[in-house]
C-alpha positions in Angstrom: 0.0 0.0 0.0 2.9 2.4 0.8 4.3 1.8 -2.6 1.0 2.4 -4.2 0.6 5.7 -2.3 4.1 6.8 -3.2 3.7 6.0 -6.8 0.4 7.9 -6.9 2.0 10.8 -5.2 4.8 10.9 -7.7 2.3 10.9 -10.6 0.4 13.7 -9.0 3.5 15.8 -9.0 4.0 15.1 -12.7 0.4 16.0 -13.4 0.5 19.2 -11.4 -2.2 21.0 -9.6 -5.2 22.5 -11.5 -8.2 24.5 -10.7 -11.7 22.9 -11.0 -12.0 22.4 -14.8 -15.0 23.3 -16.9 -17.7 20.6 -17.0 -21.4 20.4 -17.7 -23.9 17.8 -16.7 -27.6 17.3 -16.5 -29.5 19.4 -14.0 -32.9 19.0 -12.4 -35.7 20.3 -14.7 -33.3 21.0 -17.5 -35.0 21.7 -20.8 -32.1 23.1 -22.9 -28.9 21.5 -24.2 -25.9 21.0 -22.1 -23.2 23.6 -22.8 -21.3 22.6 -26.0 -17.8 21.2 -25.6 -17.2 20.4 -29.2 -17.5 22.1 -32.5 -20.1 19.6 -33.7 -22.3 20.4 -30.7 -22.0 24.1 -31.4 -23.2 23.4 -34.9 -26.1 21.4 -33.6 -27.1 24.2 -31.2 -26.9 26.7 -34.1 -29.0 24.5 -36.3 -31.7 24.1 -33.6 -32.0 27.9 -33.3 -32.0 28.2 -37.1 -34.9 25.8 -37.5 -36.9 27.6 -34.8 -36.9 30.7 -37.0 -39.0 28.6 -39.4 -40.9 26.4 -37.0 -42.3 29.2 -34.8 -43.7 31.5 -37.5 -45.2 28.5 -39.4 -46.8 27.3 -36.2 -48.2 30.7 -35.4 -49.4 31.1 -39.0 -51.2 27.8 -39.0 -52.9 28.5 -35.7 -53.9 31.9 -36.9 -55.4 30.5 -40.1 -57.3 27.8 -38.1 -58.7 30.4 -35.7 -59.6 32.7 -38.7 -61.4 29.8 -40.5 -63.2 28.7 -37.3 -64.5 32.2 -36.6 -65.3 33.4 -40.1 -66.7 30.2 -41.6 -68.6 28.9 -38.6 -72.1 27.6 -39.3 -74.0 30.4 -37.6 -72.2 33.1 -39.8 -72.3 31.0 -43.0 -75.6 29.1 -43.2 -74.8 28.4 -46.9 -71.3 27.0 -47.2 -68.9 28.1 -49.9 -68.6 25.8 -52.9 -65.2 27.0 -54.0 -63.1 24.0 -55.1 -60.1 25.6 -56.7 -57.8 28.6 -56.3 -54.6 28.7 -58.3 -52.9 31.3 -56.3 -53.4 29.5 -53.0 -52.2 26.2 -54.4 -49.1 27.8 -55.8 -48.4 29.4 -52.4 -48.8 26.3 -50.3 -46.7 24.3 -52.8 -43.8 26.7 -53.4 -43.7 28.0 -49.8 -43.0 24.6 -48.1 -40.4 23.8 -50.8 -38.5 27.0 -50.1 -38.7 26.4 -46.4 -37.4 22.8 -46.8 -34.5 24.0 -48.9 -33.5 26.5 -46.2 -33.6 23.7 -43.7 -32.1 20.9 -45.8 -28.9 22.7 -46.9 -27.5 23.4 -43.4 -28.8 20.0 -42.3 -26.8 18.2 -44.9 -23.8 20.3 -44.1 -24.1 19.3 -40.4 -24.5 15.6 -41.3 -21.4 15.8 -43.5 -19.4 17.4 -40.7 -20.5 14.7 -38.3 -19.2 11.9 -40.5 -16.1 13.6 -41.7 -13.6 14.6 -39.0 -11.3 17.5 -40.0 -8.2 15.4 -39.4 -7.1 11.9 -38.8 -7.9 10.7 -35.3 -4.9 10.7 -32.9 -6.6 8.3 -30.5 -8.9 5.3 -31.1 -11.0 3.9 -28.3 -13.2 0.8 -28.6 -16.4 1.0 -26.5 -18.2 -2.2 -25.9 -21.6 -2.1 -24.2 -22.6 -4.8 -21.8 -25.6 -5.3 -19.5 -25.0 -2.9 -17.8 -21.6 -1.4 -18.1 -18.9 -0.4 -20.7 -15.6 -2.0 -21.7 -13.1 0.4 -23.1 -9.9 -0.4 -25.0 -7.3 2.2 -26.0 -5.9 1.0 -29.3 -2.4 2.4 -28.8 1.1 0.9 -29.0 0.6 -0.7 -25.6 -3.2 -1.3 -25.4 -5.0 -0.4 -22.3 -8.4 -2.0 -21.4 -10.7 -1.5 -18.4 -14.3 -1.7 -17.4 -16.5 1.3 -16.4 -19.6 0.8 -14.3 -21.9 3.0 -12.3 -20.4 4.1 -9.0 -22.2 2.6 -6.0 -22.9 4.9 -3.1 -21.0 2.5 -0.7 -17.9 2.9 -2.9 -17.7 6.7 -3.0 -15.4 7.1 0.0 -12.9 4.5 -1.2 -12.9 6.1 -4.7 -12.5 9.6 -3.4 -15.7 10.7 -5.2 -17.9 11.9 -2.3 -18.5 15.3 -3.9 -21.9 14.6 -5.5 -21.9 17.9 -7.3 -18.9 16.8 -9.3 -19.7 13.1 -9.2 -23.5 13.0 -9.3 -25.6 10.0 -8.3 -26.5 7.7 -11.2 -24.0 9.3 -13.5 -20.6 8.9 -11.7 -18.6 5.8 -12.7 -15.7 3.9 -11.1 -13.3 4.4 -14.1 -13.7 7.4 -16.5 -12.5 7.5 -20.0 -9.6 10.0 -20.2 -8.8 11.9 -23.3 -6.6 15.0 -24.1 -8.2 18.3 -24.9 -8.2 19.5 -28.5 -7.5 15.9 -29.8 -9.6 14.2 -32.4 -10.8 10.9 -30.8 -12.3 8.0 -32.8 -14.7 5.8 -30.9 -15.5 2.4 -32.2 -18.9 1.4 -30.7 -20.2 -2.2 -30.4 -22.0 -4.4 -27.9 -21.5 -7.8 -26.4 -25.1 -8.9 -25.7 -28.0 -6.7 -26.7 -28.4 -3.3 -28.4 -27.1 -0.4 -26.4 -26.3 3.2 -27.4 -23.3 5.4 -26.7 -24.4 9.0 -26.2 -22.5 12.1 -24.9 -24.8 15.2 -25.1 -22.1 17.9 -24.6 -20.1 16.4 -27.4 -23.1 16.0 -29.8 -22.5 12.3 -30.4 -24.8 9.4 -30.2 -24.8 6.0 -31.9 -26.1 2.5 -31.4 -24.0 -0.3 -30.0 -25.0 -3.3 -32.0 -23.7 -6.9 -31.3 -21.6 -8.1 -34.2 -21.3 -4.6 -35.8 -19.0 -1.6 -35.2 -20.3 1.9 -35.5 -17.7 4.7 -35.7 -18.1 8.2 -34.2 -15.6 10.9 -33.3 -15.3 14.0 -31.2 -12.8 16.8 -30.4 -13.4 18.2 -27.0 -12.3 21.9 -26.7 -12.8 22.3 -23.0 -11.3 20.4 -20.1 -13.7 18.8 -17.6 -15.7 15.8 -16.7 -18.7 15.0 -19.0 -21.5 12.6 -18.6 -23.7 10.6 -20.9 -25.8 7.5 -20.7 -26.8 4.4 -22.7 -29.7 5.7 -24.8 -31.2 2.4 -26.1 -33.5 0.4 -23.8 -31.3 -2.6 -23.0 -32.9 -4.3 -20.0 -33.8 -3.8 -16.3 -30.7 -1.7 -15.5 -30.7 0.4 -18.6 -31.0 3.5 -16.4 -27.9 2.6 -14.5 -25.4 2.5 -17.4 -23.7 5.9 -17.4 -20.8 7.1 -19.5 -18.2 9.5 -18.2 -15.4 11.1 -20.2 -12.7 13.2 -18.5 -10.9 15.7 -20.7 -7.5 16.8 -19.5 -4.3 18.5 -20.8 -1.9 16.6 -23.0 0.6 16.3 -20.1 -2.0 15.0 -17.7 -3.3 12.5 -20.3 0.2 11.1 -21.2 1.1 10.8 -17.5 -2.2 9.0 -16.8 -1.9 6.6 -19.7 1.6 5.6 -18.8 0.7 5.0 -15.2 -2.7 3.3 -16.0 -1.0 0.5 -17.9 0.4 -0.9 -14.6 -1.9 0.7 -12.0 -5.3 2.0 -13.2 -6.6 2.8 -9.8 -3.5 4.7 -8.8 -3.4 6.6 -12.0 -7.1 7.6 -11.6 -6.5 8.8 -8.0 -3.5 10.9 -9.0 -5.4 12.4 -11.9 -8.3 13.2 -9.6 -6.0 14.8 -7.1 -4.5 17.1 -9.8 -7.8 18.0 -11.5 -10.2 18.1 -8.6 -7.8 19.7 -6.2 -7.9 16.9 -3.7 -6.0 17.6 -0.4 -3.6 14.7 -0.9 -3.3 11.5 -3.0 -2.5 9.5 0.2 -6.0 10.2 1.5 -7.6 9.2 -1.8 -5.5 6.0 -1.7 -6.5 4.9 1.8 
């Protein structure tokens, strides 16, 4: 144990101290997106606002026309109904209008889809994520591969893991082992499943794809802000579907390299040292007890 604490303390010195990093997570009664941490998510937010400029006026117009027709053409005001069956101008308007609106929506939509499937550069890190009932296996496909399992953090294990701060490690979202990636790095995620269909989703990154047994789906992200981000399995996969969170910690290049080197031989020690540096824990020795 002393060797473990000493090694973790050394790694903490390598990582260096850091203030509480940016992070976003779900909040009670939240009705908007989480704050974007990637360029793709920023484009998704822009596209949502763009479509609202069309959806809101169209909705108001349709409701206004309905109200107008209900009032003006009610039976008491029009005992003899109109027999009009054709109006060329109206038919041109309700044909050309929707076509124009769809074009204004389709063009940026296709641009966004193209960006989602075409990363701007070759990925520097590839991680394979395998969904299980009800946890995730991760494999870093690097020169010296690193593999570990990530499952929901039980309340009884919080003290031992050094994750008693429920604001930073919220209930039902915190995990025992987070995925760690460097900031501003393009990361490829190969998503599959070992049993039933799951889904890998990280709202702040703007990524979501099914994890299908026997098939590999590929997604990518480039996180621009350091912090700890949370997602969940988003495909009904059994009785513990709601207890299958995803956690990704984005850190500096130096912190990532130090963590990866240490995690190959001591994952728990590497995680504790990284937490001490990022979360500002009082000491690694305490976290290691």
